[in-house]
N, C-alpha and C positions, 0 to 999 in steps of 0.2 A: 504494500499500499504506500510506504514511504517513497519507493522508487517511481511508481506510476502516479502518484499524487503530486510529486514535485519534479517529475521528469529529470531524475538524478541517474548518472552513470554509475557503474559498478565502483570505479575508483573513488568517487566523491563519498559513495556510502562507506566503503572501506575505510577512509579516512575518520569518518564520522563516528562509526560504530566500533571501530578497532577490530575487525575481523578481516581475515584473509579475502581476497577476491574470490578464491576458489569456493570458500564457505558461503559467502553471499550469492554467488551465481547458482550454487547448488540448491539453496533454500528458495531462492527466487523462482526457479523452474519448478521445484516441488510444490510450491504453492500455486504457481500458475497452472500446472496440471491437475491439482486437486480441485481448483475453482472449475476448471474445464469439466472435470468428471461428474460435477453436480449442476452444471449449468444449466441443464434442461428443466431442473426444478424451479428456476427463477424465470423463465419464459412460459407465461400462460397464453392460450389462445383467447380471442374474443369471446365475450360470452353472448347470449341472445337478448339480453335486455337493451333497451336504448340508453346509450350513455347520458349520464345526468348533464353533461355539457351541452348536449342537444336538447334533451327534453324540458330543461330548464330555461331555455332561451328562445323565445319567439321568432328570432331571426333565423333559426335553424330547424325548429320543431314545427311542423311535422315534415318539413321537406327532406330533411337528411336523417330521417329515423331509421333508415336501413344502412347507415354508414357505422362502421366499427372503429375507424381509425385513419390513419394517414401513412402512406409509403413515401420514403424519400431515399436519396442517395448521398453519401459523402465520400470525399476523396481523401484517404489517409495516407501521409507521407510514407515512402516505404524506402528501405536501403537493400539493394540488392547488387550482386556482381556485375562487372562492366558487361560480360557476354549475356547477361539475363535482361538487361535494362530496356530494350527495345519495346516489348509489349507493355511494360509498366510505365511507359512514358505516356502522359495524358496529353490532352488537346493544349493544354497552356505549357507543354514542354517539360513538366515536372514528374519525377518519380512517385507513383502512388498505387494503391490498391483503391479499387472502386467497391465501396461497401454499400449494401442495401439494408435498410432498417423499416420495419413496420411496427407502428407505435399506437398506443391508444390516445385518447384525447386527454387523459389525466397523466399522460407523460410517464408510460411504462412501455417497455419493448415488448412486442409481441413475438417477433422474429427478426434474427439478424444473419445475414449472408456476407461473409467476409473473405477476402482471397483473390477476387476476381483482379486482373490486370488492369491498370489505369486506362488504357486504350481501348478497353471494352466499352460498348455503348451501354447506356442506362436500361434501354429496353431490353437487350442481350442478357443483362444481369437479371433483371426481372423474369424473363423467360426462364432461366435457369432456376431461380427460386421456386417458381410454380410448377416446374416440370420434374425436379430432382426427386429422389427417393424420400427424403426428409424434407418435405416442401412447405412453402408458406401456403397454409390452408385458409381459404376464405369461406366462411360458412354460407350455405346455400341461401340464396336471396340477398346476401349482404355485400357491401362494398367497401374499398378503400379509396380515400381521396389521394390523388396524384396530380403532379403538374404535367406540363405539356411534352417533357422531354420522355415521358412514358406513353402517353396517348391515352385515347379512351379504348381500353381493352377490357375483354371479359373480367369482370369482378373489380375493376379499377376505373374510376370516373374521373376524367381530367376536365379542366376548364375549356371554354370556346377558344378556338384559334382566333387571331386577329381582331381580339377584344381586349380591352385593357384588363389586367390580372394582378399583378403585383402591387402592393402597398403603394409604392412610390408613383404608380400610374393613376392613383386616386387622390387627387389634390384636397386639401382641407375644403370642406363645404360641397364635396362633390356629391351629385345625385345622379344615380344611374338613369340612363335615357332609354333603355329597353329591357327585355327579360335576359338577353345574354350577358349585359354588363351587370345587372343585379346578381345573376348566377355566379359570375366570375368574383365579384366582390365578396360574396358570403363565402363561396368555396375557398378563396384565398384566407379569408379570416379563420375558418375553422381548419384548414389544412395547416395553418401556422404551428399547431402542435409539433409537427415533425422538426420545423426549424428550432423551436424551444427546446425539445428533448435533445437534440445534437448539440445544441449550444450549451445546455447543462453538462452534458457528457464531456466535451472538451474542457469546459471550465473546471470539472472537478478532476479530470485525468489529462494534464497536459502533455503526457508522453504521445498522446494521439496527434498532437501537433507537429511533432518532429518524427524524424526517422531513426529510431534507436538501433545502435549496431548489435542486433540479434540476429540470428538466422531467420529467414523468411517465415517459416511456419511459426516461429515464436511471435513474430510481428502480427501474424494472422489471429493466433491465439489470444494475444493482448486486447484486440478489439472485441472479441466475444466476451473474454472474461470482464473487461471493464463495463461491458452492457449489463452482463449478469449483476455485478456489484451495484450499479445503478439501481436496477430493480430491487435489490435487496435493501438498499438504503431508503429507496422510495416507499417500500413497504414498512419498514422499521422506523423510519423518521421521516414522515412525509412534510415535516415542517422546517426541514433543513434549509440554511440560509441560501443556498445554491438554488433550491426548488422555489422558494419565495422569490428570488430575484428573476426567475425564468417565468414565474406565474404572473408576473407584473407585465402583461404583454397587451396586444391588440385586442384580445377578447374583452377587454375591460373598457375599450374606446366605443364610442358611438359610431354608428354606421356612417353617418354624414362626415366623420373625421377620417375616415378610412382612405384610405386609398381603397413456433417451435424451432430449433436452432440447429445449424450445421455449419461446419468450416469447410470452406471450398479448398480443394486441393490444386494449388496452381499448377498449370500445364505447361508453361512457358510457350505455349503456341496460342496465339490470339485469333479468334474467328471475328472479323470485323464485318462481315456481311450481314447486315440485320435482314437481308431479303430472306434469308433462311428461316426467319421467324414468321410464322403465319397463324391467324386465329380463324375460327369459323366465322365467315361472311354474315350468316344470318344473325348470329349472337352479337356481333359488332353492331349490326343494324338494331337490334332489340336494345341494346345499351345506350345507343345514341338516341333513341325514341325515349327511353327512360330518362335520360339527362333533360331532353326537351320538355317532358312532362313536368319534371321537378321546376324547371326555369319558368314555364308557363303559370303554373299554380303559384309560385312565389311572385311573380309579376303581378298577376292579377289580385292578389292579397294586398301587395304593396301599393299599387295605384288606387285601389278602394279605400286604402287607409290614409292617403294623403290628405293634409288639411286643406280646405277649400282656398281658393286664390282670392 
């Protein structure tokens, strides 16, 4: 915990605690492997009840009552050998692993998939998460919120393209002009849970902000283990100061001011052709219609409740 919580290297810990580097390294790996061995106990799938963050807010209920959480990705810096760097170099030219996380609206991880190369597309990582043996399971009739980098695919509802979405695109005093703008505004507000949980994770475990000099598989395990620890702390100490800081978010703003787990085994061979990923066209159309029905219902209620001019 001291190493991952302060982003320290073995030599610094060695000098601080007066133990040999071998002793510190051995116990670090023993604890990491022990956390990995029980990590599944800390990742719970979504339940059948409507999340209180939705049921208790008229902006979201009943429109988003079938949504169980949000999915997003994060690039975690990685250190690999020179001959292995190609696949891990992301679009910004930095070495990273592309990590997918599914979370609840109360900032608990449902599922984490770590280890994909930084050059892999987000849709490719999502496809891996929902098709692998220990996959991300979306309950029947339920959905996760995602942003446009994943697209509107079965079980995952994205915002409308070519319509304002991110909070910076909604200036102070913004009033949506149509159903798509209103849907995107509220979608963004609710999906913000993924930004907050990843922000809290990085704040608590700054080792994820650097590329620690460990074997690649150890770096992958660190992502999973810190997410498991996050869930444990969230359960045992929900009023922790980091959680309080990240709960003070846009969910508290007014609308007008808006704008299970598996470690991926790195293959060293990246498949960049997302054209190999296909979804049932009929299901895609049904999901598109489902999104339209939410937007239309939301818009009708919105304009009917506007104060008279």
